[in-house]
N, C-alpha and C positions, 0 to 999 in steps of 0.2 A: 698327649694329643698332638698329632702332626700338625705341621703349620698348613698344609694343604690337604683337602679332602681328596680321596680316590673316589674312582667311578665304581661303586659296588654293583653287583658283586665283581670282584676281580678273578683273574685266572680261570675265567670259563668263556666259552664261545657264545657270542651274542649274534643273532642273524641280523643283517642290515638290509639285504636285497637279494634277488635270486643269485646263488652261487657267491655271495659275499658275506662274511663274517668278520667281526672284530673281537679282540681280546683286551680288555682294560687291565694292566699290570699294576703292580705296587709301585709306590714312590721310589724314585731313585735320586740320589745326590749328584748334582753337577757342580763341579768346582770351577769357580768363575771369579777372577779378580780377588782371590783370597777368601771369597764367600762359598758357603755351602748352600746351594740353592735347590729346594726340593721340586721335583717335577713329576706328575702323574705320566704314566706310559701307555701307549696303545700300539697294537700290531693290527694288521689286516690280513686276512686270508682270502684268496680267490680260488675257486675250483675250475680248471680249465676245461675244455670240452672232452678232453681225453680222460677226465676224471682225476687227474693229478693236482696237487695243490701247490700254489704259489703264495709264499708267506713273506710278507713285507714288513721290515723292522721289527724282527722278532723280539718279543720280550723273554723274562726268564722261563726256562721250560719245566714249569711246575707239573707235578704228576697229573693233576686233573686236566691240564691243558693237553698233554701229550695223550691221555687216553681218548679225549674228545677228537683230537687232531687224526689220531688213527683210525677212528671210527668214519672219519670223512672221505679218506683216500690216501694214497701214497704221496708223501712230500717230495717233491722233483725241484723246487727252486726256492732258494733263500736269497732274500734280497737285503742288501745293506744300501739304502737309497741315498745316503748323504755321509759326510766325513765326520759325523758326530754318532749316527745310529749305525752301530755294527757290534756292540760289546757281547751280545748274546750269540752271535753267529756261530763261534767256535763249539758251544754247548750244543746247539741245534745240528751242526755238521756232524759232531760225534754221535749223536743219536740217530742222525739219518745220513749215513756216509754216502748213500747213493744220490743224494740231492746235490744239484750244482749251485754254487755259490757265486751271486752276481753283485758287483759292488760299484759304486760310484767312483769316478776318477779321485784319486787322492786318499782313498780308504786305507789302502796297504801302508802307506808311508805315515799316515796319522796313527794307525794301530801299533806300528812298530814303535813309534815314538812314546805311546802309552804302555808300551810293554805287553801288548797283546799279540799272540800268534793268531794270524788268520790267512788261510789259503783262498785265493780268489780263483775261480774257474773262468770267469768272463768279466770284462769290464763294461759297465752299461754306457750307453750313449744315446744319441737321438734316436737311433733306428731300434725298433723291436727285436728281441731275440727271435730267431725262426721258431722257437717253441710256443710263443705266444704271439706271433704277428697275426693280425687280423682280429685278436681277441682284446689285445691291450695295446693302446698307443702311448707314446712316452715322449718327453722333452727333457733335455739336459739343461739345467740353469748353472752357469758358471759365475762363481763370485770370488772376490779376492781372498775370503777365509773359508767360506762355506760353497760347496759344490753339491747340487741335489738334483735328483731324477724324479721326475713327476710323472705319474701314471694314470691313464684313463681306461677303465673297464667298459668296453663298448655295451655290452649285453645289459648292464644295469645302469649305465649312465653315471658310473661313480668316479670321481676324481680323488686320487690319493696323494695328499701332501705330508710333508713330514714337519720341518721347521720354518718353511716359507710363510706360514701363518701359525700364530699361536693365539689362543683365545680362552683365557682363564676367567672363570666365573667368579664374581666378587663373594658370593656366599660360601664358596670352598676356600677361600683364603682366611684362614682363622687367625692370622697375625695382622696388626695394623701396619706393621713395617712391611711385610709382603703385599699387602693391599696397594700401599703407597709406591713401592717399587714397581709393581705390575702395571699400575696406572700410569706412572711416568714413562714406562717403557712403550706404552701403547699397545699392549697386548691384552688388554682387558675386554671380556664379552660386555655389551653386544658388538663392540667395534674392535674386535680382535685383528692384528695384523702382524707382521714381523716386528720384533722388539726393535728399538731405535738403534741400538748398538749393531744389529746386524743389518739394518737399512743402510747405515753408514759404510759397511763394508762393500755395498754395491754401488758406491758412488762412480766409480770408473767402469761400471758394468750396466748401467741403466738401460742402454739401448738394447742390450741383448735380453736383459730381462724383461722389457716392455715387450718384445717380440715373443718371448716364452709365454708371457701372460696371455697376450692377444691369442696365441694359439690355444691356451688353456680354455679360454671364454668361447672360442669358436667351436669347441668341442659340445658346448652346451650341457655341462653335467647337471644332473639333478640334484646331486648331493656331492659334499666334499668332506672327506674324512681326514681328521687332523691327528698327529701324534700326541698333541698337549692341548688339554682343554676341550670345551664343548665343541663338537663337530656340527657340520650343517647338514640337516636331513632333507632340505628343500632349497629352492631358490639358489643352486650352486653357483650358477653364472653371474648372477647379481651380487652374492657374496664375494666372489673374486674381484669384480670391478671395485666394490666397495673397499675391499682390504688392500688393494694395491693402487689406490688412488693417490698415494704418496709418490708414485712414479710419474704424475702428470697425466696429461691427455694420452690415452692409449691408441688415438687415431683409428683408421678403418681396420676392422676386424677380419681376419682370413674366413673363408667359409669352411665349416667343419661338417664332419658327416652327422646328421641327424638321425641316422638309423641306430636302433637299439640291438640290431643283430650283428653278430660277428661275421666276417666275410672270410 
């Protein structure tokens, strides 16, 4: 019996909103401070207006997933959104060689240190790629250890995060040790947030992170998809304000687009 339950069924497409799907993958082992920490995984798929697919933080390319993805449309964009989520990109690139690989700053260097060969076509930043400009907004969050690009799908009003919020449900943590560890980290549902060790790495970057969070909230997302744990299917902006309250007062928010239509 694994220490953490997965989000069954795994390795199949699950519709979330118009032109948005998720795939819950198997557990992975994350090595940290000599510990083997099991994590559930999740990727997000968007279908762009030209019918092509945009795949965020790919999980393992199981045959069932590949068949369902092929039925949706051509894979054109593979997204490595931060300096932790990139391990399965080479498998997807091998299966879909015509797809462009987009990665957050630092992914190539981190992958080399981990012995993973990954070819990046375009580096992600604050400005959307021309292929999805007007459909997906984004903001780059720089940290001392983790840099992550956050995305907002306008049509469905869906925000896509990776590790900036983690939200593990107690009933899925089958070990008392893991429940205690997750609770102490601050990443326990219903009050999930970035774990304490990650929050500490942003001590010198709090001003920039506050500005990024204000931007996310100003987009007024209806839902927030996370890579690890229960994602938020409603009240997205309120969940963001709650999860990032550790940054202190966010101050006046920027005005964001309220339109659900791409421009």
